[in-house]
One Martini backbone bead per residue (centre of mass of N, CA, C, O) as a GRO file, in nm:
protein
  183
    1MET     BB    1   8.199  -3.268  -8.927
    2GLU     BB    2   8.074  -3.456  -9.140
    3LEU     BB    3   7.778  -3.402  -9.068
    4VAL     BB    4   7.771  -3.103  -9.144
    5GLN     BB    5   7.831  -3.150  -9.446
    6ILE     BB    6   7.585  -3.323  -9.508
    7ILE     BB    7   7.372  -3.115  -9.428
    8LYS     BB    8   7.464  -2.886  -9.622
    9GLN     BB    9   7.425  -3.069  -9.890
   10ASN     BB   10   7.137  -3.155  -9.774
   11LYS     BB   11   6.848  -2.994  -9.806
   12PHE     BB   12   6.638  -3.176  -9.672
   13LEU     BB   13   6.792  -3.219  -9.404
   14LYS     BB   14   6.819  -2.923  -9.330
   15TYR     BB   15   6.513  -2.855  -9.323
   16PHE     BB   16   6.432  -3.071  -9.118
   17LEU     BB   17   6.606  -2.959  -8.892
   18TYR     BB   18   6.469  -2.683  -8.877
   19ILE     BB   19   6.187  -2.791  -8.813
   20LEU     BB   20   6.260  -2.943  -8.555
   21ILE     BB   21   6.378  -2.703  -8.400
   22GLY     BB   22   6.134  -2.511  -8.430
   23SER     BB   23   5.918  -2.695  -8.293
   24THR     BB   24   6.071  -2.717  -8.027
   25LEU     BB   25   6.082  -2.416  -7.961
   26LEU     BB   26   5.772  -2.383  -7.958
   27ALA     BB   27   5.713  -2.586  -7.731
   28ILE     BB   28   5.883  -2.444  -7.517
   29SER     BB   29   5.737  -2.163  -7.538
   30SER     BB   30   5.457  -2.280  -7.432
   31LYS     BB   31   5.580  -2.339  -7.127
   32ILE     BB   32   5.652  -2.042  -7.094
   33LYS     BB   33   5.576  -1.846  -6.809
   34ILE     BB   34   5.518  -1.499  -6.785
   35PRO     BB   35   5.476  -1.257  -6.580
   36PHE     BB   36   5.180  -1.068  -6.668
   37TYR     BB   37   4.985  -0.804  -6.739
   38PRO     BB   38   4.692  -0.974  -6.660
   39VAL     BB   39   4.849  -1.215  -6.798
   40PRO     BB   40   5.023  -1.463  -6.872
   41MET     BB   41   5.296  -1.531  -7.084
   42THR     BB   42   5.399  -1.654  -7.372
   43MET     BB   43   5.643  -1.720  -7.646
   44GLN     BB   44   5.499  -1.808  -7.910
   45THR     BB   45   5.462  -1.554  -8.090
   46PHE     BB   46   5.757  -1.489  -8.099
   47VAL     BB   47   5.847  -1.758  -8.238
   48VAL     BB   48   5.673  -1.741  -8.487
   49LEU     BB   49   5.807  -1.479  -8.596
   50LEU     BB   50   6.098  -1.577  -8.582
   51LEU     BB   51   6.068  -1.810  -8.787
   52GLY     BB   52   5.997  -1.632  -9.023
   53ILE     BB   53   6.255  -1.466  -9.027
   54LEU     BB   54   6.465  -1.711  -9.037
   55LEU     BB   55   6.306  -1.914  -9.260
   56GLY     BB   56   6.071  -1.798  -9.378
   57SER     BB   57   5.765  -1.843  -9.505
   58LYS     BB   58   5.757  -2.148  -9.589
   59LEU     BB   59   5.933  -2.288  -9.370
   60GLY     BB   60   5.787  -2.165  -9.132
   61ALA     BB   61   5.502  -2.277  -9.192
   62LEU     BB   62   5.593  -2.574  -9.193
   63THR     BB   63   5.679  -2.574  -8.896
   64ILE     BB   64   5.401  -2.517  -8.778
   65LEU     BB   65   5.260  -2.758  -8.900
   66PHE     BB   66   5.431  -2.968  -8.757
   67TYR     BB   67   5.353  -2.881  -8.471
   68LEU     BB   68   5.048  -2.936  -8.504
   69ILE     BB   69   5.076  -3.237  -8.567
   70GLU     BB   70   5.203  -3.316  -8.305
   71GLY     BB   71   4.960  -3.230  -8.131
   72ILE     BB   72   4.736  -3.399  -8.273
   73LEU     BB   73   4.899  -3.678  -8.210
   74GLY     BB   74   4.974  -3.611  -7.873
   75LEU     BB   75   5.178  -3.418  -7.820
   76PRO     BB   76   5.289  -3.193  -7.551
   77VAL     BB   77   5.310  -2.881  -7.713
   78PHE     BB   78   5.106  -2.728  -7.589
   79SER     BB   79   5.047  -2.507  -7.345
   80ASN     BB   80   4.808  -2.701  -7.176
   81SER     BB   81   4.985  -2.951  -7.218
   82PRO     BB   82   4.839  -3.215  -7.052
   83GLU     BB   83   4.642  -3.087  -6.843
   84LYS     BB   84   4.405  -3.015  -7.091
   85GLY     BB   85   4.518  -3.208  -7.292
   86VAL     BB   86   4.530  -3.387  -7.610
   87GLY     BB   87   4.529  -3.347  -7.930
   88TYR     BB   88   4.249  -3.303  -8.111
   89LEU     BB   89   4.078  -3.202  -7.875
   90TYR     BB   90   4.257  -2.966  -7.801
   91PHE     BB   91   4.279  -2.830  -8.080
   92THR     BB   92   3.945  -2.786  -8.094
   93GLY     BB   93   3.949  -2.575  -7.905
   94PRO     BB   94   3.978  -2.239  -7.815
   95THR     BB   95   4.284  -2.231  -7.970
   96MET     BB   96   4.268  -2.302  -8.275
   97GLY     BB   97   4.277  -2.026  -8.419
   98TYR     BB   98   4.555  -1.946  -8.318
   99LEU     BB   99   4.712  -2.189  -8.430
  100ILE     BB  100   4.642  -2.130  -8.727
  101GLY     BB  101   4.753  -1.837  -8.725
  102PHE     BB  102   5.052  -1.913  -8.708
  103ILE     BB  103   5.100  -1.981  -9.003
  104PHE     BB  104   5.038  -1.693  -9.122
  105ALA     BB  105   5.225  -1.525  -8.944
  106CYS     BB  106   5.484  -1.662  -9.032
  107TYR     BB  107   5.461  -1.611  -9.330
  108PHE     BB  108   5.455  -1.291  -9.312
  109SER     BB  109   5.724  -1.257  -9.145
  110GLY     BB  110   5.900  -1.367  -9.393
  111TYR     BB  111   5.885  -1.061  -9.542
  112ILE     BB  112   6.120  -0.962  -9.396
  113LYS     BB  113   6.374  -0.725  -9.456
  114VAL     BB  114   6.674  -0.569  -9.441
  115LYS     BB  115   6.569  -0.294  -9.590
  116ASP     BB  116   6.385  -0.251  -9.373
  117ASN     BB  117   6.258  -0.045  -9.171
  118PHE     BB  118   6.149  -0.021  -8.855
  119PHE     BB  119   5.857   0.060  -8.928
  120ILE     BB  120   5.801  -0.173  -9.128
  121VAL     BB  121   5.859  -0.401  -8.937
  122LEU     BB  122   5.633  -0.334  -8.736
  123ILE     BB  123   5.400  -0.361  -8.931
  124LYS     BB  124   5.451  -0.659  -9.007
  125LEU     BB  125   5.432  -0.767  -8.714
  126PHE     BB  126   5.149  -0.663  -8.643
  127PHE     BB  127   5.009  -0.806  -8.873
  128SER     BB  128   5.091  -1.095  -8.798
  129VAL     BB  129   4.972  -1.099  -8.504
  130SER     BB  130   4.677  -1.028  -8.589
  131ILE     BB  131   4.614  -1.294  -8.728
  132ILE     BB  132   4.596  -1.464  -8.478
  133TYR     BB  133   4.350  -1.303  -8.356
  134ILE     BB  134   4.149  -1.335  -8.580
  135PHE     BB  135   4.133  -1.642  -8.577
  136GLY     BB  136   4.078  -1.671  -8.273
  137LEU     BB  137   3.813  -1.501  -8.258
  138LEU     BB  138   3.650  -1.655  -8.466
  139TRP     BB  139   3.655  -1.926  -8.315
  140LEU     BB  140   3.556  -1.835  -8.037
  141GLY     BB  141   3.280  -1.726  -8.133
  142THR     BB  142   3.185  -1.997  -8.250
  143LEU     BB  143   3.214  -2.166  -7.984
  144ILE     BB  144   3.078  -1.951  -7.750
  145GLY     BB  145   2.967  -1.701  -7.882
  146TRP     BB  146   2.879  -1.370  -7.991
  147GLU     BB  147   2.756  -1.257  -7.711
  148LYS     BB  148   3.021  -1.252  -7.616
  149PRO     BB  149   3.329  -1.101  -7.507
  150ILE     BB  150   3.562  -1.175  -7.718
  151PHE     BB  151   3.784  -0.957  -7.701
  152LYS     BB  152   3.809  -0.955  -7.387
  153LEU     BB  153   3.895  -1.266  -7.377
  154GLY     BB  154   4.097  -1.309  -7.660
  155ALA     BB  155   4.288  -1.018  -7.644
  156GLU     BB  156   4.318  -0.789  -7.431
  157PRO     BB  157   4.513  -0.941  -7.219
  158PHE     BB  158   4.758  -0.956  -7.461
  159LEU     BB  159   4.848  -0.678  -7.585
  160LEU     BB  160   5.091  -0.586  -7.417
  161ALA     BB  161   5.267  -0.834  -7.476
  162GLU     BB  162   5.269  -0.803  -7.787
  163ILE     BB  163   5.403  -0.531  -7.799
  164PHE     BB  164   5.662  -0.618  -7.663
  165LYS     BB  165   5.742  -0.843  -7.866
  166VAL     BB  166   5.750  -0.667  -8.122
  167LEU     BB  167   5.963  -0.465  -8.024
  168LEU     BB  168   6.183  -0.672  -7.973
  169LEU     BB  169   6.192  -0.789  -8.262
  170GLY     BB  170   6.243  -0.522  -8.407
  171ALA     BB  171   6.521  -0.471  -8.266
  172MET     BB  172   6.640  -0.766  -8.373
  173CYS     BB  173   6.601  -0.804  -8.684
  174LYS     BB  174   6.872  -0.735  -8.823
  175TYR     BB  175   7.029  -0.962  -8.675
  176LEU     BB  176   6.854  -1.199  -8.771
  177LEU     BB  177   6.902  -1.155  -9.078
  178ARG     BB  178   7.206  -1.206  -9.059
  179LEU     BB  179   7.181  -1.492  -8.945
  180LYS     BB  180   7.028  -1.611  -9.186
  181GLU     BB  181   7.273  -1.590  -9.384
  182ILE     BB  182   7.441  -1.807  -9.229
  183ILE     BB  183   7.216  -2.043  -9.222
   0.00000   0.00000   0.00000
């Protein structure tokens, strides 16, 4: 009980704890693969947007940055690590643009407010998730060449899953924002 009081009183400790829990949640979400057509989906983009909603734009983005630093330093937090490598080498691979896009998507999803109606919430969530794909496709095109079908490889297989996640988050958003007021 005393520890809870200390954490509540110390803003730095409280925020550090949020960042640690958020980056852990994001790492766990990267390992959960849900069978989905046409490719399995992870829950990473869901958690990225969720962190923005719950933590706000700045603390949410800082949490994503912390997660990326963990991965760059070699912790197996990314989706296909350690199977396909770890650290800086993995980070600079084909998914780097998407990973960087996480920061901005989380930041923008942090601007969803309680007073926003469902339609506005969906617009903000779709905008936020599309930032991930814009960064991802830009990096993918640079890495593998623009003559390749970049959109077909790097976005199209995931669109149905992203729509599902955004609709789910949109439906939960009012409750999440009330939870944010408590924490």
